[in-house]
C-alpha positions as CSV (number, residue, x, y, z in Angstrom):
1,M,20.3,43.1,3.8
2,E,19.7,45.2,0.7
3,A,16.2,47.0,0.5
4,S,13.7,45.6,-2.4
5,R,13.2,47.7,-5.1
6,P,9.7,49.3,-4.9
7,L,7.0,47.7,-7.2
8,V,5.8,50.9,-8.5
9,R,7.1,54.5,-9.3
10,Q,5.8,57.7,-10.8
11,F,5.6,57.8,-14.6
12,S,7.9,60.3,-15.7
13,K,6.7,61.0,-19.4
14,Q,3.1,61.6,-18.6
15,I,2.0,64.5,-21.1
16,A,-1.9,65.0,-20.8
17,G,-4.7,63.8,-18.6
18,H,-4.6,61.0,-15.8
19,C,-2.9,63.1,-13.4
20,T,-4.0,63.0,-9.7
21,E,-7.8,63.2,-9.5
22,K,-9.0,66.4,-7.7
23,G,-9.4,66.0,-3.9
24,S,-7.8,62.4,-4.0
25,S,-4.4,61.3,-2.8
26,R,-4.4,58.6,-5.7
27,P,-1.5,59.3,-7.9
28,G,-1.5,59.7,-11.7
29,M,0.2,57.3,-14.0
30,L,2.8,54.9,-12.4
31,K,5.0,52.6,-13.8
32,H,5.5,49.0,-12.8
33,L,8.6,47.3,-11.9
34,D,8.1,45.0,-14.8
35,G,7.8,48.0,-17.2
36,S,4.1,48.0,-17.7
37,L,2.4,51.5,-17.5
38,L,-0.4,51.7,-14.7
39,K,-3.5,53.8,-15.5
40,P,-5.6,54.7,-12.7
41,I,-9.2,53.4,-13.1
42,L,-11.7,56.4,-13.0
43,S,-14.8,56.2,-10.8
44,A,-18.1,54.6,-12.2
45,P,-19.2,54.8,-14.9
46,N,-16.4,55.7,-16.8
47,G,-13.5,53.5,-15.1
48,P,-15.6,50.3,-15.3
49,R,-16.7,50.9,-18.9
50,E,-12.8,51.3,-20.1
51,V,-11.9,48.0,-17.9
52,K,-14.7,46.1,-19.7
53,F,-13.6,47.4,-23.0
54,Y,-10.1,46.2,-22.5
55,E,-11.1,42.8,-21.0
56,Q,-13.5,42.2,-23.9
57,V,-10.7,43.1,-26.7
58,F,-8.4,41.1,-25.0
59,D,-10.2,38.1,-23.8
60,Q,-8.6,35.3,-24.9
61,R,-11.6,33.3,-25.7
62,C,-12.8,36.2,-28.2
63,T,-13.8,35.2,-31.8
64,D,-15.1,38.3,-32.8
65,P,-13.2,39.5,-36.0
66,I,-13.6,43.2,-35.4
67,A,-12.4,42.8,-31.6
68,L,-9.4,40.9,-32.9
69,E,-8.5,43.1,-35.8
70,L,-8.7,45.9,-33.0
71,R,-6.3,44.4,-30.7
72,P,-2.8,45.1,-32.3
73,L,-4.0,48.8,-32.7
74,L,-4.3,49.2,-28.7
75,P,-1.5,49.0,-26.1
76,Q,-1.3,45.6,-24.8
77,F,-3.6,45.2,-22.0
78,R,-1.9,42.9,-18.9
79,G,-4.7,43.0,-16.4
80,I,-5.8,45.0,-13.4
81,F,-3.2,45.9,-10.7
82,H,-4.0,46.7,-7.1
83,M,-2.0,48.5,-4.7
84,E,-3.9,47.3,-1.8
85,P,-7.1,45.2,-1.3
86,G,-10.3,46.9,-2.3
87,D,-8.9,49.8,-3.9
88,R,-10.1,50.8,-7.6
89,G,-7.2,49.5,-9.1
90,Y,-5.1,50.5,-12.0
91,L,-5.2,49.3,-15.7
92,K,-1.9,47.7,-16.4
93,L,-0.9,48.3,-20.1
94,E,2.3,48.1,-22.3
95,D,4.3,51.3,-22.3
96,L,5.1,52.6,-25.7
97,T,7.8,54.7,-24.7
98,E,9.7,51.7,-22.9
99,N,13.7,51.6,-24.0
100,L,13.0,54.8,-25.9
101,K,16.1,57.3,-25.0
102,R,14.7,60.6,-26.3
103,P,11.1,59.7,-26.8
104,C,8.8,62.1,-28.7
105,I,5.2,61.7,-27.6
106,L,1.9,63.3,-29.0
107,D,-1.7,62.9,-27.4
108,V,-4.3,63.5,-30.2
109,K,-7.9,63.5,-29.1
110,I,-10.1,62.5,-32.1
111,G,-13.5,63.7,-32.6
112,S,-15.5,67.0,-33.1
113,R,-18.0,65.3,-30.6
114,T,-16.2,64.4,-27.3
115,Y,-19.3,63.8,-24.9
116,D,-21.0,60.5,-24.9
117,P,-24.6,59.7,-25.1
118,D,-25.0,59.7,-21.3
119,A,-23.6,63.4,-21.1
120,T,-25.4,65.7,-19.2
121,K,-26.6,69.3,-20.8
122,E,-23.7,71.0,-18.6
123,K,-21.4,68.2,-19.7
124,M,-22.2,69.0,-23.3
125,L,-21.7,72.6,-23.0
126,R,-18.3,72.3,-21.6
127,E,-17.1,69.7,-24.1
128,Q,-18.5,72.0,-27.0
129,H,-16.2,74.9,-25.6
130,K,-13.1,72.9,-25.2
131,Y,-10.6,73.2,-28.2
132,K,-12.7,75.4,-30.1
133,G,-10.0,76.6,-32.7
134,T,-9.7,72.9,-33.9
135,K,-13.1,71.6,-33.3
136,S,-14.0,71.9,-37.2
137,L,-11.0,69.7,-38.1
138,G,-12.1,66.6,-35.6
139,F,-9.0,66.6,-33.5
140,C,-7.3,68.4,-30.8
141,I,-3.7,68.2,-29.2
142,P,-4.0,68.0,-25.2
143,G,-0.6,67.4,-24.7
144,M,3.1,66.5,-26.4
145,R,6.4,66.0,-25.4
146,V,9.2,66.5,-27.8
147,H,13.2,66.5,-28.1
148,R,14.1,69.3,-30.5
149,M,16.9,67.8,-32.5
150,A,17.9,71.2,-33.9
151,T,18.7,72.7,-30.2
152,D,19.0,69.4,-28.4
153,E,16.3,70.4,-25.8
154,N,13.3,68.9,-24.4
155,I,9.7,70.5,-25.0
156,C,6.5,69.8,-23.1
157,H,3.2,71.2,-23.7
158,G,-0.1,70.5,-22.2
159,K,-3.8,71.3,-22.3
160,E,-3.6,75.0,-22.2
161,F,-1.2,75.1,-25.1
162,G,-3.6,72.7,-27.1
163,K,-6.7,74.9,-26.4
164,K,-4.9,78.1,-28.0
165,L,-4.3,76.1,-31.4
166,D,-6.5,77.0,-34.5
167,E,-6.7,75.5,-37.8
168,N,-3.5,77.2,-39.0
169,T,-1.2,76.8,-35.7
170,V,-2.1,73.3,-35.1
171,K,0.0,72.7,-38.3
172,D,3.0,74.5,-36.5
173,A,2.2,72.3,-33.3
174,L,2.9,69.3,-35.7
175,R,6.1,70.3,-37.2
176,L,7.2,70.7,-33.8
177,Y,6.6,67.6,-32.7
178,L,7.7,66.0,-35.9
179,N,11.0,67.9,-36.0
180,A,10.3,69.0,-39.4
181,D,13.2,71.1,-39.7
182,C,15.2,67.9,-39.9
183,T,15.8,66.3,-43.1
184,K,14.9,63.0,-41.6
185,S,11.4,63.9,-40.3
186,S,10.1,62.7,-43.8
187,I,10.9,58.9,-42.5
188,V,8.9,59.8,-39.1
189,I,5.9,61.2,-41.0
190,R,5.9,58.2,-43.5
191,G,5.8,55.9,-40.6
192,F,2.8,57.6,-38.9
193,L,1.0,57.8,-42.1
194,D,1.3,54.0,-42.5
195,K,-0.2,53.3,-39.0
196,F,-2.9,55.9,-39.4
197,E,-4.0,53.9,-42.8
198,R,-4.3,50.7,-40.7
199,I,-6.4,52.2,-38.0
200,R,-8.6,54.1,-40.7
201,H,-9.3,50.8,-42.5
202,W,-10.5,49.3,-39.3
203,F,-12.9,52.1,-38.9
204,Q,-14.2,52.1,-42.3
205,F,-15.5,48.7,-41.8
206,Q,-16.5,48.2,-38.1
207,T,-19.9,49.3,-36.8
208,S,-19.7,47.8,-33.3
209,Y,-18.4,50.9,-31.6
210,S,-18.6,54.5,-31.1
211,F,-15.5,56.4,-29.5
212,Y,-15.9,59.7,-27.9
213,A,-12.7,61.6,-26.3
214,S,-10.7,58.8,-27.4
215,S,-7.2,59.5,-28.4
216,L,-4.4,58.5,-30.5
217,L,-0.8,58.0,-28.7
218,L,2.2,59.0,-31.3
219,V,5.6,58.0,-30.3
220,Y,9.0,58.1,-31.7
221,D,12.6,58.3,-30.7
222,T,15.0,60.9,-32.0
223,D,17.9,58.7,-30.9
224,R,17.0,56.0,-33.0
225,L,15.9,58.2,-35.8
226,T,19.6,60.0,-35.7
227,S,21.2,56.6,-36.4
228,T,18.8,55.8,-39.4
229,D,20.3,55.5,-42.7
230,L,18.2,57.8,-45.2
231,N,18.7,54.9,-47.7
232,G,16.5,52.7,-45.8
233,I,13.3,55.2,-45.4
234,Q,10.7,52.4,-46.4
235,S,12.0,49.6,-44.0
236,S,12.9,52.4,-41.3
237,S,9.7,54.4,-41.1
238,T,7.4,51.9,-39.6
239,L,10.0,50.6,-37.1
240,L,10.8,54.0,-35.7
241,T,7.2,55.1,-35.0
242,D,4.5,53.7,-33.1
243,V,0.6,54.8,-32.9
244,R,-2.1,53.3,-30.8
245,M,-5.6,54.0,-29.7
246,I,-6.1,54.9,-26.4
247,D,-8.5,56.3,-23.5
248,F,-11.8,54.4,-23.6
249,A,-13.8,55.7,-20.8
250,H,-16.5,56.7,-23.3
251,V,-16.7,53.9,-25.7
252,F,-20.4,52.6,-26.5
253,P,-21.9,49.9,-28.4
254,S,-23.1,50.9,-32.1
255,N,-24.7,49.6,-35.2
256,V,-23.2,52.2,-37.6
257,K,-20.0,53.3,-38.8
258,D,-18.2,56.0,-36.4
259,E,-18.2,59.2,-38.8
260,N,-17.3,61.4,-35.8
261,Y,-13.9,59.7,-35.6
262,L,-13.3,59.2,-39.2
263,H,-13.7,62.8,-39.8
264,G,-10.9,63.5,-37.1
265,L,-8.8,60.9,-38.5
266,N,-9.0,61.8,-42.2
267,N,-8.2,65.4,-41.5
268,L,-5.4,64.3,-39.5
269,I,-4.1,62.3,-42.2
270,S,-4.4,64.9,-44.6
271,M,-2.5,67.3,-42.7
272,F,0.4,64.8,-42.4
273,E,0.4,64.2,-45.9
274,E,0.7,68.1,-46.4
275,L,3.6,68.2,-44.1
276,L,5.3,65.1,-45.8
277,N,5.0,67.1,-49.3
278,Q,6.3,70.1,-47.6
279,T,9.4,68.3,-46.3
280,G,10.1,66.7,-49.7
281,C,11.2,63.1,-50.5
282,C,14.1,63.2,-48.2
């Protein structure tokens, strides 16, 4: 009799956090047999807080227009998966890299302030000293994976790479991720800018949440980009790229606009617009 396929396996495209917890035998990100991504639920209070956030936004009984408008900006939430009874469990999420042959993935953490209102003084100090070179911009790069079209090589950079970036070299990192030396990079940049604007529009009107240490996950596939006709830029750019908000362990209720998030997002958009102008209208 043929052995049954395992229900889960290691996720091979992980680029930043969510690795095995220190002192724990629990694995990091996993891939479910049905194509879903499995993200380990963190210990309390952060893990349960993220679970509650996803459950509220994706509750089928939800009528809150703010939450309903937010839903398509996140990876689809598919419930909680347990490896065994009584374990902490995993968030079962849509995998944005599913079916991508040569995925380019970028994790951009948004906000100058990355500690939440419950943070201890020690935690505040640690966070203030992380990614100091790009702190004024309001965003940093904890990780990236890129397929370099010019050399046909795969490059991965983690947190240590991001911590060395400053206001100038972060532009070089974005150029690397976007394959900016390729004539088709403008298609990718336009697609990302379109999706950034949708997220910015939501933040300009919502006062329900404050996001700390939350990221934007950017994804595109150079295999699809290679086969794209340059004459179809406007129609192709949106289809070739994906951007979703991720990491909600530090989302808190609010009654004011999230200026901390908007500051970082606005600067990220400005930098992408600058890069688009440099590539020209290909």
